[in-house]
DRENTIPA-429440 format. One record per atom (N, C-alpha, C): x, y, z; residue in three letters. Coordinates in steps of 0.02 Angstrom, whole numbers, padded with zeros to 5 digits, always signed. Layout:
XYZAla ...
END
This chain:
+04309-00134-04132Met +04366-00088-04125Met +04377-00040-04081Met +04420-00022-04050Ser +04423+00024-03975Ser +04414+00091-04022Ser +04400+00151-03962Val +04384+00219-03994Val +04459+00239-04029Val +04501+00231-03986Thr +04592+00236-04025Thr +04592+00209-04072Thr +04579+00147-04083Cys +04598+00130-04154Cys +04564+00160-04211Cys +04492+00188-04191Ala +04453+00231-04238Ala +04478+00303-04248Ala +04516+00325-04194Phe +04546+00386-04206Phe +04626+00387-04252Phe +04657+00322-04235Asp +04713+00297-04270Asp +04711+00293-04354Asp +04637+00274-04352Gln +04610+00256-04437Gln +04587+00346-04462Gln +04557+00368-04411Ala +04535+00447-04463Ala +04571+00489-04448Ala +04648+00473-04439Arg +04724+00521-04428Arg +04702+00532-04504Arg +04713+00459-04563Ser +04725+00452-04622Ser +04674+00509-04667Ser +04615+00544-04628Leu +04585+00584-04669Leu +04590+00648-04670Leu +04633+00679-04604Phe +04648+00731-04620Phe +04720+00760-04661Phe +04711+00816-04712Asp +04742+00846-04764Asp +04805+00861-04737Asp +04867+00816-04719Ala +04911+00828-04705Ala +04961+00899-04710Ala +04953+00895-04795Glu +04958+00953-04830Glu +04939+01015-04814Glu +04876+00996-04793Glu +04837+01092-04776Glu +04838+01095-04703Glu +04862+01049-04648Val +04853+01075-04580Val +04927+01114-04556Val +04899+01195-04550Arg +04952+01239-04541Arg +04932+01261-04456Arg +05011+01236-04420Gly +04982+01303-04355Gly +04995+01360-04358Gly +04986+01391-04280Ser +04986+01475-04273Ser +05030+01479-04239Ser +05036+01539-04218Asn +05078+01574-04167Asn +05050+01561-04119Asn +05063+01530-04039Pro +05032+01559-03995Pro +05027+01617-03956Pro +05071+01659-03983Leu +05081+01726-03950Leu +05060+01773-04016Leu +04984+01761-03992Ala +04953+01822-04043Ala +04970+01870-04000Ala +04937+01941-04060Pro +04944+02003-04039Pro +04888+02017-03976Pro +04920+02078-03919Thr +04901+02074-03863Thr +04845+02152-03849Thr +04774+02134-03825Ser +04745+02173-03803Ser +04777+02204-03734Ser +04773+02280-03731Asp +04793+02291-03662Asp +04738+02315-03634Asp +04691+02309-03646Leu +04608+02333-03605Leu +04583+02285-03604Leu +04551+02265-03518Arg +04531+02203-03516Arg +04447+02214-03543Arg +04409+02162-03569Gly +04361+02191-03612Gly +04358+02214-03678Gly +04412+02245-03691Tyr +04410+02266-03747Tyr +04416+02242-03801Tyr +04386+02212-03867His +04396+02191-03906His +04394+02224-03966His +04473+02225-04003Pro +04480+02260-04070Pro +04449+02197-04132Pro +04440+02233-04187Arg +04399+02215-04246Arg +04414+02129-04252Arg +04361+02104-04248Val +04387+02032-04243Val +04367+02009-04312Val +04337+02036-04344Phe +04326+02003-04422Phe +04341+02054-04478Phe +04372+02019-04535Arg +04380+02056-04594Arg +04322+02068-04643Arg +04334+02150-04646Lys +04259+02191-04659Lys +04245+02175-04727Lys +04251+02151-04758Arg +04261+02115-04838Arg +04256+02054-04838Arg +04266+02016-04777Ala +04238+01928-04808Ala +04162+01935-04803Ala +04145+01884-04854Arg +04091+01874-04879Arg +04070+01819-04836Arg +03985+01829-04811Leu +03982+01790-04772Leu +03934+01748-04802Leu +03910+01691-04791Asp +03855+01633-04805Asp +03815+01603-04746Asp +03745+01670-04749Pro +03707+01635-04689Pro +03660+01591-04714Pro +03663+01542-04771Thr +03632+01482-04791Thr +03663+01439-04739Thr +03736+01440-04723Gln +03743+01379-04666Gln +03689+01376-04602Gln +03651+01424-04583Ile +03611+01433-04529Ile +03535+01416-04541Ile +03503+01399-04514Glu +03440+01376-04520Glu +03410+01395-04440Glu +03358+01478-04455Asp +03339+01507-04406Asp +03256+01487-04410Asp +03251+01473-04340Arg +03207+01429-04326Arg +03156+01490-04267Arg +03193+01546-04249Arg +03191+01585-04195Arg +03103+01604-04216Arg +03059+01620-04182Gly +02975+01648-04174Gly +02936+01583-04198Gly +02973+01533-04223Arg +02908+01475-04239Arg +02905+01451-04194Arg +02826+01418-04216Ser +02792+01379-04159Ser +02798+01293-04184Ser +02798+01272-04100Leu +02793+01192-04121Leu +02756+01173-04075Leu +02718+01132-04087Gly +02668+01096-04065Gly +02602+01119-04038Gly +02585+01098-03970Arg +02505+01134-03947Arg +02521+01138-03893Arg +02466+01198-03844Gly +02481+01202-03780Gly +02488+01285-03768Gly +02518+01269-03700Val +02559+01341-03658Val +02622+01356-03687Val +02630+01405-03679Ala +02676+01446-03721Ala +02754+01440-03679Ala +02798+01420-03688Val +02851+01405-03625Val +02911+01463-03637Val +02942+01501-03627Gly +02984+01559-03621Gly +03054+01528-03612Gly +03109+01560-03648Gly +03166+01569-03646Gly +03195+01503-03588Gly +03178+01542-03523Gly +03207+01516-03460Gly +03152+01466-03410Gly +03111+01447-03437Gly +03056+01410-03417Gly +03074+01373-03361Gly +03132+01328-03367Ile +03140+01269-03322Ile +03192+01275-03282Ile +03263+01316-03273Gly +03282+01351-03248Gly +03351+01329-03258Gly +03384+01367-03204Ile +03461+01362-03211Ile +03466+01249-03197Ile +03451+01256-03146Ile +03466+01176-03125Ile +03469+01120-03187Ile +03417+01135-03240Val +03399+01088-03278Val +03433+01090-03320Val +03463+01153-03332Ala +03514+01173-03391Ala +03577+01131-03378Ala +03591+01133-03302Leu +03651+01120-03280Leu +03661+01022-03302Leu +03585+00992-03267Leu +03592+00931-03303Leu +03584+00925-03372Leu +03567+00953-03415Leu +03559+00941-03469Leu +03609+00971-03510Leu +03613+01037-03515Val +03670+01062-03566Val +03733+01043-03551Val +03758+01018-03482Ile +03822+01016-03473Ile +03827+00940-03465Ile +03790+00917-03429Leu +03809+00843-03408Leu +03778+00781-03470Leu +03729+00813-03520Asn +03702+00762-03550Asn +03709+00784-03619Asn +03685+00821-03653Leu +03654+00821-03732Leu +03724+00851-03774Leu +03759+00880-03742Ser +03810+00917-03786Ser +03865+00868-03803Ser +03885+00817-03791Gly +03917+00763-03806Gly +03890+00740-03880Gly +03862+00746-03910Gly +03832+00731-03956Gly +03806+00651-03967Gly +03770+00626-03916Gly +03764+00545-03917Gly +03680+00562-03902Gly +03661+00494-03865Ser +03593+00484-03878Ser +03558+00521-03839Ser +03586+00539-03763Gly +03570+00572-03717Gly +03546+00533-03659Gly +03547+00536-03595Ser +03546+00484-03541Ser +03450+00494-03526Ser +03430+00472-03476Thr +03361+00430-03476Thr +03323+00512-03436Thr +03374+00538-03395Ser +03343+00616-03372Ser +03322+00673-03455Ser +03360+00647-03504Val +03338+00686-03551Val +03303+00677-03575Val +03288+00614-03580Glu +03236+00577-03640Glu +03176+00592-03570Glu +03162+00585-03529Glu +03113+00589-03482Glu +03092+00669-03490Glu +03120+00712-03487Thr +03135+00795-03473Thr +03095+00810-03559Thr +03109+00769-03619Leu +03086+00784-03693Leu +03002+00749-03706Leu +02999+00702-03657Arg +02947+00676-03673Arg +02885+00722-03635Arg +02907+00757-03569Asp +02860+00808-03533Asp +02847+00865-03573Asp +02901+00880-03634Leu +02866+00924-03678Leu +02812+00915-03733Leu +02806+00869-03725Glu +02755+00848-03796Glu +02695+00902-03790Glu +02675+00919-03851Gly +02622+00976-03831Gly +02638+01048-03814Gly +02679+01047-03817Val +02709+01122-03783Val +02710+01179-03868Val +02699+01218-03855Thr +02711+01278-03905Thr +02764+01308-03882Thr +02800+01341-03939Val +02850+01375-03923Val +02845+01420-03946Val +02872+01488-03931Gly +02890+01562-03953Gly +02815+01608-03923Gly +02821+01671-03985Ser +02754+01719-03969Ser +02728+01724-04016Ser +02756+01662-04084Gly +02718+01685-04140Gly +02739+01730-04186Gly +02792+01776-04158Ser +02820+01826-04221Ser +02854+01782-04269Ser +02862+01821-04323Met +02871+01788-04389Met +02939+01788-04378Met +02976+01711-04418Pro +03045+01704-04412Pro +03101+01751-04446Pro +03149+01760-04393Ser +03186+01805-04414Ser +03241+01800-04478Ser +03271+01846-04513Asp +03310+01845-04568Asp +03364+01856-04569Asp +03401+01815-04586Leu +03490+01823-04582Leu +03520+01859-04662Leu +03460+01903-04697Ser +03489+01904-04763Ser +03539+01960-04782Ser +03530+01993-04720His +03582+02061-04699His +03642+02035-04678His +03656+01985-04660Cys +03734+01962-04652Cys +03767+01929-04712Cys +03783+01987-04731Arg +03816+01980-04803Arg +03909+01996-04794Arg +03920+02037-04735Thr +04016+02052-04746Thr +04017+02053-04668Thr +04079+02038-04672Gly +04130+02041-04606Gly +04114+02104-04570Gly +04100+02156-04604Ala +04074+02224-04576Ala +04007+02212-04530Ala +03960+02172-04583Asp +03912+02157-04528Asp +03919+02119-04476Asp +03961+02075-04468Ala +03994+02027-04403Ala +04009+02076-04343Ala +04026+02116-04371Glu +04031+02170-04308Glu +03985+02210-04262Glu +03929+02227-04306Lys +03878+02243-04291Lys +03821+02189-04264Lys +03840+02150-04272Ser +03754+02132-04253Ser +03783+02045-04209Ser +03760+02027-04166Glu +03779+01958-04126Glu +03753+01904-04199Glu +03688+01911-04224Asp +03676+01861-04274Asp +03720+01857-04337Asp +03743+01896-04339Cys +03787+01888-04416Cys +03865+01866-04391Cys +03868+01890-04323Arg +03946+01873-04280Arg +03931+01793-04285Arg +03887+01762-04262Ile +03888+01683-04253Ile +03881+01649-04341Ile +03860+01696-04381Val +03836+01656-04456Val +03920+01652-04478Val +03971+01716-04446Ala +04033+01742-04489Ala +04072+01679-04448Ala +04063+01662-04374Phe +04104+01601-04349Phe +04104+01544-04374Phe +04035+01521-04379Val +04025+01460-04412Val +04038+01441-04481Val +04035+01508-04517Asn +04085+01506-04579Asn +04153+01481-04600Asn +04179+01519-04557Ser +04256+01519-04531Ser +04267+01443-04504Ser +04221+01401-04461Ile +04238+01338-04423Ile +04250+01310-04482Ile +04174+01291-04516Gln +04156+01249-04579Gln +04212+01253-04646Gln +04256+01326-04649Ser +04287+01337-04709Ser +04352+01294-04687Ser +04369+01284-04601Tyr +04427+01272-04602Tyr +04410+01174-04602Tyr +04372+01166-04574Trp +04363+01096-04586Trp +04370+01055-04656Trp +04345+01112-04684Gln +04319+01089-04747Gln +04386+01069-04804Gln +04442+01122-04763Gly +04488+01104-04789Gly +04538+01038-04761Gly +04527+01013-04699Gln +04552+00971-04643Gln +04548+00901-04664Gln +04473+00899-04697Ile +04456+00813-04685Ile +04427+00818-04765Ile +04460+00760-04811Arg +04418+00739-04855Arg +04357+00699-04864Arg +04315+00744-04912Gly +04247+00732-04895Gly +04189+00747-04845Gly +04230+00810-04818Tyr +04186+00841-04774Tyr +04122+00883-04782Tyr +04076+00848-04741Arg +03996+00890-04763Arg +03985+00915-04716Arg +03963+00995-04729Glu +03930+01052-04714Glu +03884+01014-04652Glu +03870+01066-04606Ser +03845+01048-04539Ser +03785+01118-04532Ser +03722+01109-04537Pro +03689+01173-04511Pro +03680+01187-04447Pro +03689+01248-04439Thr +03668+01267-04346Thr +03604+01307-04342Thr +03569+01267-04319Val +03515+01286-04304Val +03517+01351-04234Val +03487+01403-04265Phe +03442+01438-04208Phe +03379+01442-04186Phe +03373+01436-04109Phe +03297+01433-04084Phe +03290+01467-04023Phe +03221+01460-04026Thr +03212+01494-03946Thr +03153+01455-03928Thr +03157+01432-03845Gly +03114+01405-03805Gly +03122+01332-03818Gly +03094+01302-03879Ala +03104+01240-03898Ala +03109+01228-03981Ala +03119+01174-03983Thr +03125+01166-04065Thr +03131+01080-04076Thr +03097+01041-04122Ala +03120+00978-04147Ala +03181+00958-04179Ala +03219+00903-04121Thr +03266+00883-04188Thr +03257+00799-04192Thr +03309+00781-04244Ala +03307+00702-04242Ala +03332+00663-04203Ala +03361+00683-04132Cys +03377+00659-04088Cys +03306+00667-04017Cys +03261+00712-04044Gly +03211+00727-03997Gly +03194+00794-03996Gly +03141+00810-03952Arg +03116+00885-03927Arg +03166+00917-03892Arg +03203+00977-03918Ala +03243+01005-03874Ala +03227+01071-03852Ala +03240+01082-03774Thr +03227+01160-03754Thr +03287+01212-03742Thr +03277+01265-03735Thr +03329+01311-03710Thr +03373+01282-03665Thr +03346+01244-03606Glu +03367+01230-03543Glu +03440+01176-03565Glu +03437+01149-03651Val +03457+01080-03661Val +03556+01107-03671Val +03527+01184-03684Gly +03594+01225-03702Gly +03637+01199-03812Gly +03681+01229-03799Pro +03709+01210-03869Pro +03711+01128-03870Pro +03705+01092-03933Phe +03703+01037-03937Phe +03722+01016-03993Phe +03754+00944-04021Tyr +03746+00947-04087Tyr +03717+00882-04080Tyr +03677+00863-04133Cys +03652+00802-04148Cys +03667+00767-04216Cys +03698+00702-04206Pro +03743+00640-04250Pro +03652+00619-04306Pro +03616+00619-04283Ala +03536+00605-04317Ala +03519+00644-04380Ala +03539+00671-04364Asp +03514+00736-04425Asp +03591+00792-04444Asp +03644+00776-04401Ala +03711+00811-04426Ala +03704+00902-04430Ala +03667+00917-04376Ser +03648+00989-04351Ser +03671+01018-04290Ser +03702+01070-04277Val +03726+01091-04228Val +03660+01152-04183Val +03639+01143-04122Tyr +03569+01177-04116Tyr +03601+01240-04067Tyr +03549+01273-04062Ile +03586+01337-04002Ile +03524+01383-04004Ile +03504+01389-03950Asp +03474+01478-03931Asp +03524+01509-03912Asp +03532+01573-03945Leu +03591+01612-03943Leu +03604+01648-03863Leu +03538+01644-03826Gly +03522+01672-03751Gly +03574+01631-03729Gly +03603+01558-03725Phe +03648+01547-03674Phe +03714+01568-03678Phe +03738+01615-03721Phe +03798+01662-03716Phe +03781+01690-03665Phe +03730+01727-03668Gln +03728+01771-03579Gln +03718+01739-03515Gln +03691+01668-03528Glu +03676+01636-03469Glu +03739+01605-03448Glu +03781+01592-03520Leu +03856+01581-03494Leu +03901+01613-03460Leu +03889+01688-03470Ile +03929+01738-03408Ile +03896+01749-03354Ile +03813+01744-03352Asp +03768+01778-03288Asp +03765+01709-03233Asp +03777+01632-03261Arg +03754+01593-03249Arg +03821+01545-03217Arg +03858+01544-03246Phe +03919+01514-03259Phe +03968+01544-03231Phe +03980+01614-03238Gly +04024+01634-03217Gly +04102+01643-03283Gly +04073+01647-03336Ala +04123+01642-03396Ala +04126+01729-03382Ala +04196+01743-03427Thr +04206+01807-03442Thr +04166+01836-03509Thr +04140+01794-03542Gly +04105+01795-03619Gly +04159+01842-03672Gly +04136+01864-03716Gly +04183+01909-03777Gly +04156+01842-03845Gly +04185+01890-03898Pro +04169+01844-03947Pro +04219+01791-03967Pro +04258+01766-03918Leu +04311+01702-03940Leu +04257+01651-03883Leu +04230+01677-03834Ala +04200+01624-03771Ala +04127+01598-03821Ala +04096+01621-03868Gln +04058+01634-03928Gln +04068+01554-03958Gln +04139+01577-03992Ala +04193+01542-04038Ala +04192+01485-04019Ala +04211+01462-03971Tyr +04225+01404-03911Tyr +04173+01382-03909Tyr +04119+01407-03893Val +04038+01353-03894Val +04016+01307-03959Val +04036+01368-04028Leu +04029+01337-04087Leu +04072+01284-04100Leu +04152+01299-04104Ala +04173+01244-04117Ala +04180+01187-04092Ala +04180+01190-04027His +04142+01140-03986His +04102+01083-04001His +04053+01125-04036Glu +04020+01072-04058Glu +04018+01053-04125Glu +04059+01092-04158Tyr +04071+01060-04240Tyr +04128+01024-04232Tyr +04169+01010-04168Gly +04200+00961-04157Gly +04179+00891-04136Gly +04110+00893-04132His +04079+00845-04113His +04042+00815-04198His +04035+00866-04225His +04018+00829-04307His +04075+00809-04345His +04144+00833-04318Val +04198+00816-04337Val +04210+00729-04338Val +04190+00737-04256Gln +04203+00651-04242Gln +04163+00609-04277Gln +04098+00660-04279Asp +04037+00587-04297Asp +04069+00586-04386Asp +04086+00623-04414Leu +04116+00615-04487Leu +04168+00556-04503Leu +04211+00572-04432Leu +04281+00528-04434Leu +04251+00445-04404Leu +04201+00453-04379Gly +04174+00369-04351Gly +04183+00372-04275Gly +04214+00432-04250Ile +04228+00408-04168Ile +04158+00409-04118Ile +04099+00466-04141Leu +04049+00460-04098Leu +04028+00385-04092Leu +04022+00327-04145Asp +04007+00287-04147Asp +04029+00223-04116Asp +04093+00234-04085Arg +04126+00193-04041Arg +04127+00217-03954Arg +04096+00274-03959Ile +04079+00288-03899Ile +04040+00230-03838Ile +03992+00213-03863Gly +03940+00159-03825Gly +03908+00184-03772Gly +03900+00138-03727Asn +03889+00176-03640Asn +03930+00206-03600Asn +04003+00184-03628Asp +04050+00235-03588Asp +04053+00311-03582Asp +04012+00337-03535Arg +04002+00405-03539Arg +04005+00433-03476Arg +04013+00408-03437Glu +04019+00423-03370Glu +04112+00408-03323Glu +04109+00474-03286Gly +04187+00455-03246Gly +04230+00495-03302Gly +04288+00504-03241Pro +04350+00546-03276Pro +04377+00528-03329Pro +04387+00467-03333Gln +04424+00418-03392Gln +04382+00393-03449Gln +04333+00401-03428Ser +04269+00384-03488Ser +04272+00380-03567Ser +04260+00365-03619Ala +04266+00376-03678Ala +04227+00454-03690Ala +04146+00448-03653Gly +04120+00489-03659Gly +04162+00577-03642Gly +04190+00564-03587Val +04234+00626-03569Val +04275+00631-03624Val +04322+00594-03629Arg +04387+00587-03669Arg +04347+00602-03753Arg +04289+00615-03772Ser +04263+00638-03836Ser +04259+00705-03826Ser +04229+00726-03759Glu +04222+00796-03773Glu +04283+00858-03753Glu +04338+00818-03741Leu +04396+00842-03724Leu +04412+00858-03792Leu +04412+00796-03844Gln +04434+00818-03894Gln +04386+00871-03929Gln +04354+00853-03915Ala +04314+00927-03961Ala +04327+01001-03941Ala +04348+01001-03881Asp +04375+01058-03832Asp +04459+01067-03888Asp +04475+00994-03888Cys +04552+01019-03912Cys +04538+01047-04002Cys +04491+00998-04040Phe +04468+01034-04110Phe +04447+01098-04111Phe +04414+01131-04053Ala +04410+01195-04049Ala +04468+01232-04048Ala +04521+01211-03997Gly +04592+01248-04003Gly +04627+01261-04057Gly +04622+01185-04114Val +04632+01191-04167Val +04610+01236-04213Val +04536+01246-04232Trp +04524+01313-04264Trp +04535+01371-04238Trp +04542+01385-04183Thr +04558+01447-04152Thr +04636+01470-04193Thr +04665+01411-04194Ala +04753+01426-04206Ala +04759+01451-04277Ala +04700+01426-04317Asn +04689+01437-04392Asn +04650+01485-04421Asn +04604+01501-04374Ala +04566+01544-04371Ala +04579+01601-04438Ala +04635+01641-04438Val +04631+01707-04470Val +04647+01684-04536Val +04669+01611-04543Glu +04697+01597-04597Glu +04636+01573-04652Glu +04575+01582-04611Thr +04506+01560-04639Thr +04481+01606-04691Thr +04518+01671-04676Gly +04494+01740-04732Gly +04421+01770-04695Gly +04402+01741-04640Tyr +04338+01771-04616Tyr +04374+01826-04535Tyr +04429+01784-04522Ile +04440+01830-04447Ile +04502+01868-04448Ile +04505+01928-04432Ala +04554+01974-04449Ala +04623+01964-04387Ala +04618+01931-04331Arg +04659+01939-04278Arg +04628+01890-04206Arg +04672+01876-04181Ile +04656+01828-04128Ile +04706+01844-04089Ile +04674+01893-04014Thr +04716+01922-03975Thr +04720+01885-03921Thr +04759+01901-03849Asp +04773+01863-03799Asp +04732+01863-03752Asp +04677+01925-03756Gln +04619+01948-03717Gln +04570+01885-03742Gln +04549+01869-03813Asp +04534+01807-03849Asp +04533+01766-03806Asp +04594+01733-03829Ile +04597+01663-03802Ile +04577+01661-03701Ile +04604+01721-03674Ala +04586+01698-03607Ala +04506+01698-03607Ala +04471+01722-03640Asp +04396+01729-03648Asp +04366+01671-03653Asp +04424+01626-03704Ala +04405+01539-03726Ala +04416+01508-03682Ala +04467+01510-03642Leu +04476+01475-03588Leu +04432+01465-03527Leu +04420+01550-03515Ser +04353+01572-03457Ser +04307+01525-03477Ser +04279+01511-03542Ala +04221+01461-03539Ala +04226+01414-03549Ala +04273+01383-03560Ala +04293+01300-03541Ala +04299+01297-03478Ala +04337+01344-03443Ala +04320+01316-03365Ala +04260+01322-03331Ala +04214+01381-03359Ala +04159+01391-03326Ala +04118+01318-03348Ala +04117+01281-03397Val +04076+01207-03405Val +04101+01153-03380Val +04147+01143-03342Gly +04207+01086-03324Gly +04143+01072-03251Gly +04168+00993-03252Asp +04101+00964-03229Asp +04129+00982-03141Asp +04195+00978-03127Asp +04206+00992-03052Asp +04169+01075-03027Asp +04192+01103-03073Arg +04143+01175-03064Arg +04093+01190-03048Arg +04070+01155-03108Ile +03992+01158-03105Ile +03943+01106-03050Ile +03970+01053-03025Gln +03960+01028-02977Gln +03966+01041-02902Gln +04028+01060-02888Arg +04052+01119-02833Arg +03991+01189-02811Arg +03968+01226-02881Glu +03954+01280-02880Glu +03865+01258-02869Glu +03851+01208-02893Phe +03782+01181-02894Phe +03751+01155-02843Phe +03816+01093-02830Gln +03781+01024-02775Gln +03816+01036-02720Gln +03874+01081-02712Gly +03897+01092-02643Gly +03961+01036-02639Gly +03974+00990-02689His +04016+00937-02688His +04035+00902-02741His +04072+00871-02755Val +04127+00844-02833Val +04118+00775-02818Val +04070+00765-02875Asn +04093+00663-02891Asn +04124+00646-02962Asn +04168+00642-02954Arg +04201+00628-03022Arg +04179+00560-03068Arg +04149+00513-03030Glu +04130+00467-03066Glu +04049+00476-03125Glu +04020+00539-03085Thr +03981+00542-03124Thr +04001+00610-03195Thr +04061+00615-03205Trp +04084+00669-03242Trp +04069+00637-03323Trp +04047+00700-03344Thr +04040+00687-03430Thr +04056+00710-03473Thr +04122+00777-03445His +04117+00825-03494His +04208+00839-03482His +04236+00817-03414Gly +04308+00833-03399Gly +04307+00885-03351Gly +04358+00900-03307Ser +04358+00967-03255Ser +04373+01008-03305Ser +04374+01075-03256Ser +04406+01133-03307Ser +04462+01133-03318Ser +04514+01091-03267Ala +04582+01099-03307Ala +04569+01054-03351Ala +04557+01022-03361Asp +04559+00966-03419Asp +04528+00990-03479Asp +04475+01028-03470Arg +04443+01061-03523Arg +04499+01118-03547Arg +04538+01159-03519Gln +04574+01216-03534Gln +04634+01200-03552Gln +04654+01122-03521Gln +04720+01094-03546Gln +04719+01076-03651Gln +04646+01047-03634Trp +04640+01026-03712Trp +04633+01082-03755Trp +04596+01120-03749Phe +04601+01195-03784Phe +04662+01203-03814Phe +04707+01205-03769Gln +04756+01234-03761Gln +04817+01185-03814Gln +04814+01137-03819Thr +04847+01098-03840Thr +04819+01085-03901Thr +04771+01094-03942Gly +04719+01110-03985Gly +04759+01165-04024Gly +04756+01226-03999Tyr +04777+01300-04024Tyr +04845+01292-04002Tyr +04895+01275-03963Arg +04983+01272-03969Arg +04983+01232-04039Arg +04969+01175-04047Ser +04995+01128-04112Ser +04956+01158-04160Ser +04883+01184-04178Gly +04850+01205-04246Gly +04857+01131-04286Gly +04849+01088-04250Asp +04856+01015-04293Asp +04799+00960-04256Asp +04757+00943-04279Pro +04692+00898-04253Pro +04728+00827-04243Pro +04773+00808-04271Arg +04814+00760-04249Arg +04832+00742-04185Arg +04857+00808-04151Ala +04866+00814-04088Ala +04815+00816-04038Ala +04738+00803-04060Cys +04699+00794-04009Cys +04686+00718-04003Cys +04733+00686-03986Asp +04720+00610-03973Asp +04707+00598-03898Asp +04631+00613-03871Thr +04620+00615-03806Thr +04592+00554-03788Thr +04609+00481-03811Phe +04586+00418-03814Phe +04665+00380-03792Phe +04711+00408-03797Arg +04775+00351-03766Arg +04794+00389-03711Arg +04812+00347-03668Gly +04853+00328-03610Gly +04793+00396-03545Gly +04809+00402-03491Ser +04772+00453-03448Ser +04764+00499-03455Ser +04713+00509-03436Ile +04685+00612-03454Ile +04718+00648-03408Ile 
END
């Protein structure tokens, strides 16, 4: 069965009665970089959706810090390999094998997220902000997919073990279908600004998370299983799956306020999400770090494509609008 047919079949799993769009003309913020209250103060947070591994040790040997291998490896791994939710490329496997016997972290006690109780806490703490976004994203998909199964988000620093292999900070945020979990070193959000040139902001963070949960949705719908080895090139199934995850992120954004966690989405928030989407486009990354663009090695799509599909999801508010597998991109 083709990926297109798999998505056609998956449409029936979306609860049509619960799909609600959002007005794309959201309230605006007049000051660049100013973000009004994002969360509903009394929203009840559920930190049990997060597994916090920060400060834990892994394996034996020398300690590895958060930026140990550097941005070039981050480039090749985070953007061009693992975040697509697949089994990874040869370069990923080799890098993970090289990390056998590495100790991660300073030996400090793992952090505690029990203080993340309400939306008011999410306004004060990045940890709680991520908890709130994850709660909102999963709440939305719980209402859209019959039989939705929650996926934990795993916080880590340095490196961690996953069912997809041992992963480091440099692979960036990714979804592992083997254990149905989202993995992230929160330091990536600063890298997104400093190294990739995104504007930052809460919705840039939410976009990254919602994109990875888009892969979880694809996993539940059987879409990831149909991609196979068609992972490179601007029209490949791999790129189409990444753009669909961007579209799903836009769909959540359109419906975020209705989940009960988010107070409002502003034009500035959308601009920040689009900036993040553009920052991790294959063409932009290749031009910046390689000096040239090779479309045949794309694995995630161009900046323009990523922005377009996020906007498609946001403007429609309907996951059924995210059919990236039909026709030309």
